[in-house]
C-alpha angles and dihedrals in degrees: 000000000000149000121255134190141160150152137222118197126202099204133069098257107105122238116262106240090211088067091058089046091051091050092049092049090062087058096049093115090060093058120009096161099079142352129210141175139194130195117182118232094263093047093235095116129051126180128187132191138187112195133214102189114226107135124037095003096194108041107023100091120139156267085054129186142199122254098283097036094244094119124049129183141194112191137186118191141024134289102209096192094047095119093060091045091049092054092049092049093049088055087054090056103264118145122218128204098182139037092229126122088228092072090051088062091052095053093039087055090050090050103038106018116214089342087074089092090068088064095056125095104191150066115285152152115185143160125210123194114206108199093190096056094029090230136132117217120198130182138180126201123261098264100028097249088151121049128232123183126184143171139182121223134174087270097051145272126330129188137175145159091251137032093236091064091056091047090056086074105084091209088074112087116228097225121150117242105229092199090056090050089056090049092049098051092044097046110011091243139058122254119232135277086034126081130187089259118074113242093016113105141187117231102237119243114273093022138121128210127198122193124200130158090260093057151287127299122195123192135177112228101178139020135183105271116238135176095039101111115160132199107247133161118241096247094051090046093051092049093048093045092049091051092049093050092047091050092048094049093047091051090053093058091072116122146081096264132065118271123219132179143229109242120191097166091249124121097258100056093034093056090049091054092045089057092046095058100079093050109029124087107261136276096044110213116223131187137203138169133213143188136229089235105087099217089057098043115101099166094113090061092045092049090049092050092048091051092050092047093042096231130156096252129202124190139180139179120233103245117250092232114064092199110171092347094103092056091047093048092051090052096047096040086060093200131041107286122175098190104128091204088073085085099057091037090055092051093042091053092050090050092051095044090061087068110023143015097219134043136176119229134200095225117135097039094106094048091049099045104028099257102157128094088233088076089055089049090051090053094047094049099081090051093046091051089060089067108098113267094238091055094045095049096034119035099016096045092048091048091049090055090052093064109113116252113255129189092200120119112291090335124208091246091056093049094049095047092048092048095049092046092057100035097097092058128092114274091256095048092043090055088053092045096054088077101035116128102191115021114212094263090057093044087055090055092047098056133056116259095254094048093045089056089054094055102027092095091054111092117179089201088074088073092051090047092053090052091047088052091052088071104024092144094058126087118278092248091052091047090050092051089049093050093047092051091050095048121012096032099046103034100036115019100036092040091054093047093048096047097043094046095042089051084071098034091251123146116220119197121194116206095185089064095060100131094222090053091049092048089057095043091053089061093057112106117254094242090062091055102039108023107183100311093329106116123212091009100165092039091055091046090053090052096046110109092020097066131030116268089242088067100035095052099032114132113255112249105173132227102272133143124235094245092148089062092044091057087058090054134016097004095047099094094031090058096047095044094045100042096044096045105128094228091052093047090052100043094043094042092234128157107234094204092059093049090047090053091051092051094045094048090049094049090050090047089234087132136000103245094159096120093047094048090046090053091049093047094050092048095049093046089049090049092052093047101044105025100039108024124070094205 
């Protein structure tokens, strides 16, 4: 895992190498093992690289070129099938000087052109400069496990693994993207291709980008397949699924350093570790994190799983005082991100990095196999809509509001209130609404009148609607899984995992996002994923007999942080002082009276506004750090 950056200029003034060095320095945490730079002979192209050494520790430094120096690459990620590709390319006459997967990309590009990405099984973001064609070729992996930002200025084209590297170029204007602000306060994250900075974009997952002096071309090379359901008996499905998971895990053990695993004690991470055991160097090291708040602490399950799987297990408790963590998170997250699990992920990554450089993670299991409660809500909605309107919006809504406020993890009161609030919407819009932080009526109260008018026409749901329309002939469950993978998974979950792990120079590999595995899983009939109201049915059946029933059939709890409790304690004054600071209210266009009401209602436990206050706090701290500070 690494950090990459670069610039292509269209004029005759050569690139200042110190700019590329400055960009790379902001990415040091992503790759502290080595640093490299390349400037082409005319000085119109500069590439920078920060390396985290995983494969070919001695000779795999970058930027790296082909034999005659006409093609140069900077690469972030891993190509898990690089050894097979290397053998095939050697047979075609290519000569290798390293054992690194990076060089496989170079020669695959020479052999197959931009279609080379279709050969790769891995997570990647890379840029290739072709001196002969005077073109820059960029690609991002199928699910967006690795980030890739870019912008075009009057001077030329700039790209990097993180936004902060691009902002270190003073030719890039620091102007807030109002559409991204709307995304953030609706969802807690920003939908690709947008970023929080106007005119800076994310290359969407599964896309290519080619830069030439005459312009930019973007092309999608892969999409999540839908509408290909097959009739398959349960036994055959279990056997095929088990083989696919085993293959994916085994591929992700490639490397010249030991590989550990995150282990929460849930079925996803436990099954990953189970499949590691025959192939990994023993003892397998596993890692889990806990909280002082009992309803959020899952260490007992993790310890039980570790004991059953006979791993060398490491645990830690998230400290009660966040100290400087918030400031660090804002810096490493790069953009505003309201996912509370950034906190435990940050601590978990630090814990793991003390022992290993690479871990496997169970992310992606819920999106593949329908593991979220939102899929249950989707299924309940048609039945609920049969209840007469007067009863739904009278008696039931009033009863829902009578539920006592609870600060426990994803409490029943929260679920019921969220469900009832979205139940009058269309199925597609309700699915979107289940995860909304600030509905439009509350966003209107949050912002000043003038600013609200500037973002009122921006509706994040339009992106969800376009994804739903991409697969309108598929079942609603399949469409929902597709939409969640295109939005929530890529722009929230994988962003959080990348930033928190890379903050500690830790590589996270995700077997459930192997594209061949996903292509098979998308053919599995809906009733083998969501059977009645039994989530992840076939996945649990495949794990039965391999893992204890206590793990297989454990209720999903999620990986959230107790921010609602924290705002009662150590974050209480920090939140009030930060959010109600006059300069912040003015520069962020917030209404102080609305924020005061949120904080006061939360402190009185009239409502649980923990997630909203957390979103506001992260945004304001980001604004202070990136828009006001020069550090």
